[in-house]
N, CA, C and O atoms as a printed pandas DataFrame, in Angstrom:
     atom_number atom_name residue_name chain_id  residue_number  x_coord  y_coord  z_coord
0              1         N          MET        A               1  181.563   88.770  139.849
1              2        CA          MET        A               1  181.802   89.938  139.452
2              3         C          MET        A               1  181.006   90.499  138.459
3              4         O          MET        A               1  180.868   89.862  137.414
4              5         N          LYS        A               2  180.386   91.712  138.612
5              6        CA          LYS        A               2  179.400   92.228  137.635
6              7         C          LYS        A               2  180.009   92.579  136.307
7              8         O          LYS        A               2  181.189   92.924  136.247
8              9         N          THR        A               3  179.326   92.511  135.351
9             10        CA          THR        A               3  179.546   92.896  134.079
10            11         C          THR        A               3  180.482   94.301  133.997
11            12         O          THR        A               3  181.558   94.431  133.412
12            13         N          SER        A               4  179.830   95.174  134.666
13            14        CA          SER        A               4  180.546   96.982  134.519
14            15         C          SER        A               4  182.077   96.721  135.060
15            16         O          SER        A               4  183.081   97.243  134.576
16            17         N          GLN        A               5  182.038   95.666  136.329
17            18        CA          GLN        A               5  183.286   95.771  137.005
18            19         C          GLN        A               5  184.355   95.009  136.146
19            20         O          GLN        A               5  185.535   95.342  136.039
20            21         N          ALA        A               6  183.750   93.931  135.551
21            22        CA          ALA        A               6  184.550   93.177  134.517
22            23         C          ALA        A               6  184.956   94.013  133.428
23            24         O          ALA        A               6  186.119   93.814  133.079
24            25         N          LEU        A               7  184.380   94.822  132.842
25            26        CA          LEU        A               7  184.702   95.737  131.736
26            27         C          LEU        A               7  185.854   96.604  132.190
27            28         O          LEU        A               7  186.937   96.685  131.609
28            29         N          ASP        A               8  185.477   97.295  133.379
29            30        CA          ASP        A               8  186.756   98.272  133.625
30            31         C          ASP        A               8  187.812   97.320  133.978
31            32         O          ASP        A               8  188.956   97.637  133.651
32            33         N          THR        A               9  187.644   96.302  134.536
33            34        CA          THR        A               9  188.868   95.390  134.995
34            35         C          THR        A               9  190.018   95.249  133.696
35            36         O          THR        A               9  191.238   95.404  133.658
36            37         N          LEU        A              10  188.961   94.867  132.637
37            38        CA          LEU        A              10  189.990   94.700  131.400
38            39         C          LEU        A              10  190.607   95.933  131.023
39            40         O          LEU        A              10  191.826   95.980  130.857
40            41         N          VAL        A              11  189.873   96.939  130.870
41            42        CA          VAL        A              11  190.279   98.134  130.693
42            43         C          VAL        A              11  191.620   98.592  131.325
43            44         O          VAL        A              11  192.548   99.131  130.721
44            45         N          GLN        A              12  191.569   98.316  132.503
45            46        CA          GLN        A              12  192.643   98.381  133.452
46            47         C          GLN        A              12  193.902   97.325  133.343
47            48         O          GLN        A              12  195.079   97.502  133.657
48            49         N          VAL        A              13  193.396   96.424  132.914
49            50        CA          VAL        A              13  194.822   95.302  132.402
50            51         C          VAL        A              13  195.073   95.673  131.072
51            52         O          VAL        A              13  196.287   95.689  130.867
52            53         N          ALA        A              14  194.567   95.904  130.320
53            54        CA          ALA        A              14  194.728   96.769  129.062
54            55         C          ALA        A              14  195.718   97.909  128.783
55            56         O          ALA        A              14  196.612   98.016  127.944
56            57         N          GLY        A              15  195.212   98.846  129.893
57            58        CA          GLY        A              15  196.202   99.858  129.963
58            59         C          GLY        A              15  194.992  101.056  129.629
59            60         O          GLY        A              15  194.859  102.026  130.376
60            61         N          ASN        A              16  194.342  100.901  128.705
61            62        CA          ASN        A              16  193.138  101.834  128.541
62            63         C          ASN        A              16  192.001  101.300  127.490
63            64         O          ASN        A              16  192.041  100.175  126.993
64            65         N          GLN        A              17  191.237  102.029  127.291
65            66        CA          GLN        A              17  190.096  101.546  126.139
66            67         C          GLN        A              17  190.406  101.349  125.003
67            68         O          GLN        A              17  189.922  100.364  124.447
68            69         N          ARG        A              18  191.237  102.143  124.342
69            70        CA          ARG        A              18  191.706  102.003  123.097
70            71         C          ARG        A              18  192.465  100.592  122.832
71            72         O          ARG        A              18  192.148   99.838  121.913
72            73         N          LYS        A              19  193.683  100.292  123.909
73            74        CA          LYS        A              19  194.387   99.037  123.847
74            75         C          LYS        A              19  193.398   97.928  123.718
75            76         O          LYS        A              19  193.504   97.084  122.829
76            77         N          LEU        A              20  192.210   97.922  124.805
77            78        CA          LEU        A              20  191.442   96.842  125.102
78            79         C          LEU        A              20  190.664   96.741  123.570
79            80         O          LEU        A              20  190.331   95.575  123.357
80            81         N          ALA        A              21  190.376   97.464  122.704
81            82        CA          ALA        A              21  189.661   97.273  121.760
82            83         C          ALA        A              21  190.348   96.836  120.578
83            84         O          ALA        A              21  189.719   96.324  119.652
84            85         N          GLU        A              22  191.735   97.019  120.535
85            86        CA          GLU        A              22  192.969   96.351  119.784
86            87         C          GLU        A              22  192.833   94.807  120.372
87            88         O          GLU        A              22  192.709   93.818  119.650
88            89         N          VAL        A              23  192.871   94.795  121.512
89            90        CA          VAL        A              23  193.090   93.345  121.945
90            91         C          VAL        A              23  191.908   92.240  121.609
91            92         O          VAL        A              23  192.030   91.053  121.305
92            93         N          LEU        A              24  190.702   93.059  121.773
93            94        CA          LEU        A              24  189.546   92.212  121.494
94            95         C          LEU        A              24  189.193   92.277  120.003
95            96         O          LEU        A              24  188.256   91.556  119.663
96            97         N          ASP        A              25  189.808   93.046  119.020
97            98        CA          ASP        A              25  189.650   93.351  117.696
98            99         C          ASP        A              25  188.413   93.632  117.503
99           100         O          ASP        A              25  187.829   93.010  116.615
100          101         N          ILE        A              26  187.754   94.549  118.210
101          102        CA          ILE        A              26  186.192   95.043  118.135
102          103         C          ILE        A              26  186.740   96.847  118.055
103          104         O          ILE        A              26  187.922   97.164  118.186
104          105         N          SER        A              27  185.737   97.745  117.846
105          106        CA          SER        A              27  185.931   99.164  117.746
106          107         C          SER        A              27  185.909   99.492  118.881
107          108         O          SER        A              27  185.216   98.808  119.634
108          109         N          GLU        A              28  186.795  100.880  119.542
109          110        CA          GLU        A              28  186.419  101.237  120.708
110          111         C          GLU        A              28  185.136  101.928  120.911
111          112         O          GLU        A              28  184.737  102.252  122.029
112          113         N          GLU        A              29  184.431  102.172  119.713
113          114        CA          GLU        A              29  183.134  102.576  120.007
114          115         C          GLU        A              29  181.904  101.592  120.544
115          116         O          GLU        A              29  180.901  101.948  121.162
116          117         N          HIS        A              30  182.288  100.207  120.113
117          118        CA          HIS        A              30  181.522   99.368  120.759
118          119         C          HIS        A              30  181.974   99.164  122.287
119          120         O          HIS        A              30  181.167   98.753  123.120
120          121         N          ILE        A              31  183.180   99.443  122.581
121          122        CA          ILE        A              31  183.493   99.333  123.996
122          123         C          ILE        A              31  182.458  100.515  124.819
123          124         O          ILE        A              31  181.832  100.404  125.873
124          125         N          SER        A              32  182.562  101.535  123.964
125          126        CA          SER        A              32  182.002  103.004  124.777
126          127         C          SER        A              32  180.348  102.468  124.714
127          128         O          SER        A              32  179.619  102.927  125.593
128          129         N          ARG        A              33  179.918  101.803  124.012
129          130        CA          ARG        A              33  178.614  101.495  124.127
130          131         C          ARG        A              33  178.191  100.693  125.247
131          132         O          ARG        A              33  177.196  100.951  125.923
132          133         N          TRP        A              34  179.103   99.539  125.464
133          134        CA          TRP        A              34  178.935   98.635  126.640
134          135         C          TRP        A              34  178.942   99.611  127.775
135          136         O          TRP        A              34  177.962   99.776  128.503
136          137         N          ARG        A              35  180.344  100.405  127.936
137          138        CA          ARG        A              35  180.225  101.404  129.173
138          139         C          ARG        A              35  179.115  102.389  129.437
139          140         O          ARG        A              35  178.921  102.802  130.580
140          141         N          ASN        A              36  178.344  102.796  128.364
141          142        CA          ASN        A              36  177.283  104.018  128.567
142          143         C          ASN        A              36  175.867  103.014  128.543
143          144         O          ASN        A              36  174.764  103.538  128.391
144          145         N          GLY        A              37  175.975  101.939  128.662
145          146        CA          GLY        A              37  174.768  100.951  128.823
146          147         C          GLY        A              37  174.101  101.005  127.522
147          148         O          GLY        A              37  172.915  100.702  127.650
148          149         N          LYS        A              38  174.457  101.304  126.211
149          150        CA          LYS        A              38  173.626  101.334  125.117
150          151         C          LYS        A              38  173.614   99.918  124.483
151          152         O          LYS        A              38  172.587   99.557  123.909
152          153         N          LYS        A              39  174.842   98.977  124.557
153          154        CA          LYS        A              39  174.619   97.568  124.507
154          155         C          LYS        A              39  174.880   96.888  125.872
155          156         O          LYS        A              39  175.435   97.431  126.827
156          157         N          PRO        A              40  174.383   95.572  125.827
157          158        CA          PRO        A              40  174.848   94.884  126.780
158          159         C          PRO        A              40  176.329   94.398  127.173
159          160         O          PRO        A              40  177.093   94.262  126.218
160          161         N          ILE        A              41  176.793   94.141  128.350
161          162        CA          ILE        A              41  177.933   93.684  128.131
162          163         C          ILE        A              41  177.935   92.146  128.125
163          164         O          ILE        A              41  177.305   91.529  128.984
164          165         N          PRO        A              42  178.627   91.530  127.178
165          166        CA          PRO        A              42  178.479   90.067  126.828
166          167         C          PRO        A              42  179.035   89.241  128.218
167          168         O          PRO        A              42  180.138   89.599  128.631
168          169         N          THR        A              43  178.468   88.368  128.815
169          170        CA          THR        A              43  178.843   87.495  129.671
170          171         C          THR        A              43  180.712   86.920  129.547
171          172         O          THR        A              43  181.481   86.851  130.505
172          173         N          TRP        A              44  180.959   86.665  128.456
173          174        CA          TRP        A              44  182.292   86.271  128.124
174          175         C          TRP        A              44  183.307   87.561  128.692
175          176         O          TRP        A              44  184.465   87.410  129.082
176          177         N          VAL        A              45  182.848   88.348  128.653
177          178        CA          VAL        A              45  183.590   89.754  129.343
178          179         C          VAL        A              45  183.943   89.207  130.594
179          180         O          VAL        A              45  185.149   89.073  130.798
180          181         N          VAL        A              46  183.041   88.811  131.604
181          182        CA          VAL        A              46  183.140   88.612  132.735
182          183         C          VAL        A              46  184.022   87.373  133.085
183          184         O          VAL        A              46  184.516   87.299  134.210
184          185         N          ALA        A              47  184.228   86.421  132.179
185          186        CA          ALA        A              47  184.789   85.121  132.345
186          187         C          ALA        A              47  186.218   85.762  131.660
187          188         O          ALA        A              47  187.242   85.164  131.990
188          189         N          LEU        A              48  186.349   86.694  130.921
189          190        CA          LEU        A              48  187.780   86.938  130.503
190          191         C          LEU        A              48  188.643   87.653  131.520
191          192         O          LEU        A              48  189.802   87.342  131.800
192          193         N          ALA        A              49  187.871   88.748  132.094
193          194        CA          ALA        A              49  188.249   89.551  133.312
194          195         C          ALA        A              49  188.502   88.695  134.530
195          196         O          ALA        A              49  189.460   89.059  135.212
196          197         N          GLU        A              50  187.865   87.676  134.926
197          198        CA          GLU        A              50  188.199   86.911  135.911
198          199         C          GLU        A              50  189.577   86.153  135.852
199          200         O          GLU        A              50  190.490   86.067  136.673
200          201         N          ALA        A              51  189.392   85.598  134.497
201          202        CA          ALA        A              51  190.718   84.948  134.465
202          203         C          ALA        A              51  191.956   85.615  134.103
203          204         O          ALA        A              51  192.968   84.915  134.075
204          205         N          MET        A              52  192.056   86.938  133.801
205          206        CA          MET        A              52  193.128   87.617  133.525
206          207         C          MET        A              52  193.441   88.300  135.110
207          208         O          MET        A              52  194.508   88.836  135.408
208          209         N          GLU        A              53  192.552   88.185  135.809
209          210        CA          GLU        A              53  192.894   88.744  137.300
210          211         C          GLU        A              53  193.814   87.513  137.846
211          212         O          GLU        A              53  194.708   87.737  138.662
212          213         N          LEU        A              54  193.557   86.245  137.371
213          214        CA          LEU        A              54  193.927   85.275  138.044
214          215         C          LEU        A              54  195.547   84.912  137.824
215          216         O          LEU        A              54  196.390   84.302  138.481
216          217         N          LEU        A              55  195.526   85.574  136.623
217          218        CA          LEU        A              55  196.987   85.099  135.872
218          219         C          LEU        A              55  197.973   86.233  136.082
219          220         O          LEU        A              55  197.695   87.395  135.783
220          221         N          PRO        A              56  199.505   85.741  136.771
221          222        CA          PRO        A              56  200.154   86.872  136.772
222          223         C          PRO        A              56  200.663   87.480  135.563
223          224         O          PRO        A              56  200.987   86.822  134.573
224          225         N          PRO        A              57  200.737   88.848  135.656
225          226        CA          PRO        A              57  201.362   89.639  134.489
226          227         C          PRO        A              57  202.036   88.985  133.510
227          228         O          PRO        A              57  201.722   89.074  132.324
228          229         N          GLN        A              58  203.163   88.172  134.020
229          230        CA          GLN        A              58  204.189   87.629  133.409
230          231         C          GLN        A              58  203.530   86.534  132.565
231          232         O          GLN        A              58  204.007   86.283  131.458
232          233         N          GLN        A              59  202.566   85.933  132.976
233          234        CA          GLN        A              59  202.053   84.888  132.246
234          235         C          GLN        A              59  200.801   85.696  130.927
235          236         O          GLN        A              59  200.361   84.943  130.059
236          237         N          TRP        A              60  200.511   86.671  130.929
237          238        CA          TRP        A              60  199.461   87.349  130.040
238          239         C          TRP        A              60  199.992   87.031  128.756
239          240         O          TRP        A              60  201.201   87.027  128.523
240          241         N          PRO        A              61  198.978   86.727  127.799
241          242        CA          PRO        A              61  199.323   86.537  126.375
242          243         C          PRO        A              61  200.213   87.935  125.962
243          244         O          PRO        A              61  200.135   88.915  126.704
244          245         N          GLN        A              62  200.968   87.968  124.874
245          246        CA          GLN        A              62  201.639   89.043  124.500
246          247         C          GLN        A              62  200.694   90.385  124.206
247          248         O          GLN        A              62  200.981   91.545  124.502
248          249         N          ARG        A              63  199.688   89.987  123.653
249          250        CA          ARG        A              63  198.916   91.178  123.149
250          251         C          ARG        A              63  198.201   91.965  124.223
251          252         O          ARG        A              63  197.587   92.990  123.929
252          253         N          TRP        A              64  198.273   91.451  125.620
253          254        CA          TRP        A              64  198.050   92.124  126.523
254          255         C          TRP        A              64  199.146   92.878  127.520
255          256         O          TRP        A              64  198.899   93.452  128.581
256          257         N          ARG        A              65  200.253   92.730  126.957
257          258        CA          ARG        A              65  201.258   93.404  127.576
258          259         C          ARG        A              65  201.567   94.960  127.115
259          260         O          ARG        A              65  201.726   95.240  125.927
260          261         N          CYS        A              66  201.624   95.768  127.979
261          262        CA          CYS        A              66  201.863   97.098  127.479
262          263         C          CYS        A              66  203.165   97.477  126.902
263          264         O          CYS        A              66  203.345   98.620  126.481
């Protein structure tokens, strides 16, 4: 999975960019910098996206549930 695809996956899983920022405990602006290429997307984002894709939604941690 590419880093930009991973970030899109996490935004989709969280519901939106704002919720993803809350879940990851980072600013929404930081996610925006990743999405706009102003900051590199960390490799852990890919690992997290891949893990979340493998888990059924019922097994997601509470903070990820909408």
